[in-house]
matplotlib code that plots the C-alpha trace (Angstrom):
import matplotlib.pyplot as plt

x = [0.0, 1.5, 1.3, 0.4, 1.7, -0.6, 0.4, 1.3, 3.9, 5.4, 5.9, 7.4, 10.0, 11.3, 12.2, 15.5, 15.5, 16.0, 12.7, 10.5, 9.6, 8.1, 5.7, 2.0, -0.2, -3.8, -6.4, -7.3, -3.6, -3.5, -6.5, -4.8, -1.6, -3.4, -5.6, -8.7, -11.8, -13.2, -11.2, -12.8, -11.9, -8.3, -8.3, -9.6, -7.0, -4.2, -5.5, -6.1, -2.7, -1.2, 0.3, 1.0, -0.9, 0.0, -2.6, -2.9, -5.9, -8.6, -10.5, -7.7, -5.1, -2.8, 0.0, 3.5, 4.9, 7.7, 5.2, 2.8, 5.6, 6.8, 3.2, 2.9, 6.3, 5.3, 2.3, 4.3, 4.3, 7.1, 6.0]
y = [0.0, 3.3, 6.2, 9.5, 12.7, 15.7, 18.4, 20.8, 18.4, 17.8, 21.6, 21.9, 19.2, 21.3, 24.1, 24.4, 22.2, 25.2, 26.8, 23.7, 23.7, 27.2, 26.4, 26.7, 23.6, 24.0, 21.9, 19.8, 18.7, 18.1, 15.8, 13.9, 13.5, 12.4, 9.9, 11.7, 11.7, 14.8, 18.1, 19.4, 16.3, 16.7, 20.3, 19.4, 16.6, 19.0, 21.8, 19.5, 18.0, 21.4, 22.1, 25.9, 27.7, 30.8, 33.5, 34.2, 36.4, 37.0, 33.9, 31.7, 29.8, 27.2, 24.9, 25.0, 21.9, 21.5, 21.6, 19.2, 16.8, 16.8, 16.2, 13.2, 11.9, 12.2, 10.0, 7.2, 3.9, 1.4, -2.2]
z = [0.0, -1.1, 1.4, -0.2, 1.5, 1.6, -0.8, 2.0, 3.4, 0.0, -0.4, 3.1, 2.3, -0.6, 1.8, 3.6, 6.8, 9.1, 7.9, 7.8, 11.5, 11.2, 8.4, 9.4, 8.8, 7.9, 9.7, 6.7, 6.5, 10.3, 9.9, 7.1, 9.1, 12.2, 10.2, 11.4, 9.2, 10.9, 10.7, 13.9, 15.8, 14.6, 15.7, 19.2, 19.5, 18.7, 20.9, 23.9, 23.4, 24.2, 20.8, 20.6, 17.9, 15.9, 15.9, 12.2, 12.6, 15.2, 14.1, 12.8, 14.8, 13.2, 14.5, 13.2, 11.5, 14.1, 17.0, 15.4, 14.6, 18.2, 19.3, 17.0, 18.2, 21.8, 21.2, 19.7, 21.6, 21.5, 20.6]

ax = plt.figure().add_subplot(projection="3d")
ax.plot(x, y, z, "-o")
ax.set_aspect("equal")
plt.show()
């Protein structure tokens, strides 16, 4: 089974490595990364997990890729 990366992650990987962690990730991409079918559920999971959000505007807050990646790594379980 081939894993397809979201377009946003493919673009981030083309950037210099020292910039990648600072890229903002939209909620649709977060849901895809987390394997969630519902975008709102993915948002609640990230927010309740304590991932810091960047206030883009009064109504829009997004996580950075580096913070989201650390959150995902913190939830990994060893077999």
